[in-house]
N, C-alpha and C positions, 0 to 999 in steps of 0.2 A: 568632737563631740561639744567643744566650746563654741564653734560656730553655729551649732543647732540651737544651744541655749541664747545665744545672742540675738539669733532670727526669732525665737520665741518672743523675747524681751521686746524686739521692736514691733512684731505683730500685736502684742498686747498693749502697747503703748499707743500705737496706731487706732486700734479700736476704741481704746479709751478717749482719744482726741475726738474721733468721729463722733461718739455718744454724748459728749459734753455739746458739739457743734449742734447736734440735732435739739437737744434739750433747750438751746439758746435760740434757734430760729424761730422767727415770729409765725404765729399761725393765724389763718383768719378762718372765715365762715366756710371755706371751701375743705377744710381739714375733715378727717375721716371721724372725728369726734361730734361733729355738727351736720349729719347727712340730710336732715330735713332742710337746713339753711341752705346748703350745697343744691340740693333740687330745688329748691325755690328759686334761687338765683339763676339757676341754668333755665327755667323755664320762664321766667320773667325776660330773659334776654333773648328768647326765640319766639316771636309772633306765630301764632296760628299753629302750634305744634299741636299733634294728636296721639302721638306715640312716643313710648320710653323704652329704651333698649338698657338692661341692667347687666353688669358683669365685671370681669377682671381685666387684667392688662391683654388678655386674649380677645375681648370686646374692644379695648381701646385700638387694637391694631385692625380688627375686622371692619369698624365703623368710624366716620369721622364724626366729629363733635355734632353736627346736625346733618342729617341725611334727607334729602329733599325729594320731592315726587319725580324728578329727573332720573333718580335711582332706584328707589321703591316706589311702586305705583300707588297713587292717590293717597299719601301720608307723609307727614313731616316728623322724623324721628330723632329726638333728643336722646344723646349717649350720656349716661350716668354710669361711672366706673371708677375702679380703684385696684392698684395691682395687690393680689392676695386676698380679694373679697371673701370675707366669711359667710357661711349658711345664715348667721343670724343677721349679718348687715344686707345680704341678699333680701330676705324676707321683710326686713325693716323699710328697706327702700321701696320694694314692691307694695307694701301696705302704703307707704306715704304717695308713690305715684297714683294709686287707686284713688284715694282720698282728694288728691289735687285735680281729679277729674280726667285721667287718661282714657283715651278711646281703646288703647291698645298697649299692651305690655309684653315685650321679648325679655325672655330670661335665660342667661346662660345657663345651659343644663348641667354642666358638670359640675358647677358651684354647689348643685344638690348634693352631689356625691363627697364634696370636700376634697376632691382628687388632690394627693400628695406628690409633690415633685422634689427630689433631690439630684440635683444635675451635676454637682460637683461636690469635691471634699468637704467635710463638715465646717472647718475653718475658714476655706475660701467661700463657701456659700454665706456663713455667718457674717463675714466681712463685707461681702457684697451686698448682702441685705442692709447694712449699715450704711454703706457708701452710696448705694442708689438714691434715697431719699436726698442726701445732703447734695449730691450732684445736682439732682432736678430742682431742690429749692434754691441753690446758687444760681443756676442759669435763670431760673424765673426771677430772682432778686435782680439780677443784673440786667433783664429786659423789662423790669418794672411791672411784673405780672405778680398774680397770685402764687403764694408758697404752699397751698395745699396739696394733699395727697390725691384729692379727688380730681380725675380727668373730667372737666367739663367742656371748656373752650380750647385747651390745648390739643395738640396733635400729637400721634404717636410717635415714638423714635424709632419704631421698627420699619416704617415705612420704606427707608431706603438701603435697609440690610439685605444680605443675601447668604446663604450657606456656602462657604468655600468649596471649590473643587474637590478638595482633600477628605470633603466631609466633616462629621463630628465626632468628637471623642465622648464615649459614653462609660461611666462608671457602674459597677453592679448595685450602686444603691438608686439609681434613676429607675423609677417604677411608678406606675397609676394603679392606685388600690380605692376602691369604693369605701366610705365609711357608711355608717347608718344615717339616715336623715332626722335631724332634730326638730322639735318643734311641729309634730305633724298635726297637732290639733290647732295650731294658729295656722297653717299651711291650708288645712280643711276650711278654716273659716275663712281665710282671704280668698280662696277660690272660690267659696259659695257666694260670698259678697260681691265678687267680680262678676259672676254669672247674673246676679240679681241685677246688677248696675248696668249689664249689657256690655261690659268690657272684655275683649278677647285677650286671653293670656296663651301665648305660645312659647315653646322650649326650641332654644337654638343650640345646637351643637357645632363645635369646629372641628376642622380637619387637623391630623397631625402630619408632619413632614414624613417622606417616605424614609428618611433616616431614623426618625424616632420610631415609627410603627416597625421598621424591620427589627429594631433593637427590643421592643417591648414584647412580652409573652402573650400570645392570643388568648389565653385565659383571663389575664387581668384586663385586657379590653373588652373582653365578653362580660366580664362582671360589670364594669362600669356602663356598659351599654345596656344591660338587663335593668340596672337600678333606674336609668333615665327611662327606659321604655314602659316599665311598670308604672312607674310614676306618672307618665303621660296618660296610660291606659286607665289608671284607677280614677283620674280626673277628667279625663274625655279632652285632654289639651291637644294642640295641633302640635307637631314635632318635626321641625326642620333638621333632616339628618344626612347631609351630603356624604360623599366618598369619605372613608376612613382616613385613607392616605392619600395626599396629593405629592406631585414631584416636588423635590427640593427648592427649584427654581421660585417655587409662591412663598417662600420663607425666609424669614430673618435669622431665625435659629430653629429649635426643635419643634416649637408650637405657633410662634407668633408670624402671622403673615406679613408680608411686606406689600408694596404698593400693587403688584401684579396679584398677589394672593387676595386682597381686599377687591380688587376690582372683580375677581372671578366669583368671590363669594357673595358679593352684592348682586351680580348678575343672576347667580343660580338662585339666591333668595328670592329676587325679583320674580323668577319665572315660577318658582314654588308658590308663591303669594298669588300671583295671576291664575294659576292652575287650581287654586282651591278656594278663588273668590266666588 
């Protein structure tokens, strides 16, 4: 009993230290509090861009910072992403990208549903959530790079990962549920403005690992899929929807693709773009 109490004290102390470190870390214009500046900085550093890809860490894994015409036909795509991107941030970036003159905008579709993922125990997940930005920021400081959480020029750390042969452990709390789309009026206005400007807006769906797909209930998958499809149909948006589940070899974990997965995703996306051109 005493051992459990002592472990709890150490956990609380560790979390407190991490919180303080996060609060003291310097921030710059790549930080999530300044998405407009982050986008401006990314676009200024990329000549002749015409496409912006917006999303979460899933987008970070699937796209390099800049995708050139050798990978995607007739376009130079700049990736603007942040882990845990919210619906409101997604819309804010999309609006700014349109105002910045993007010819084409790709939007991570599942962010529209605010997909919830709880992959491990509550305490472990909370601690990891605190530790991850600290780890990233300290690595960036050591390299003399930006300490912001917006991924613009940095690469995804999922590329070298792979799911172990023994598979993955899932807890009953791991789920995917759609939530109502907020700011429908603003989305309508944004998409109407995009159409008037001649800017193409497409929705991108990312596959899950076979391990995650096997664990998740079909009803939950179908519910998320319906939200995305209905939104695309309502606004006449193109929707790239590859196979729901890919073999585990293409993933670093449950949902983030590794280098093999990125190569396959970009190849299939390029084929889709050519087919609809």
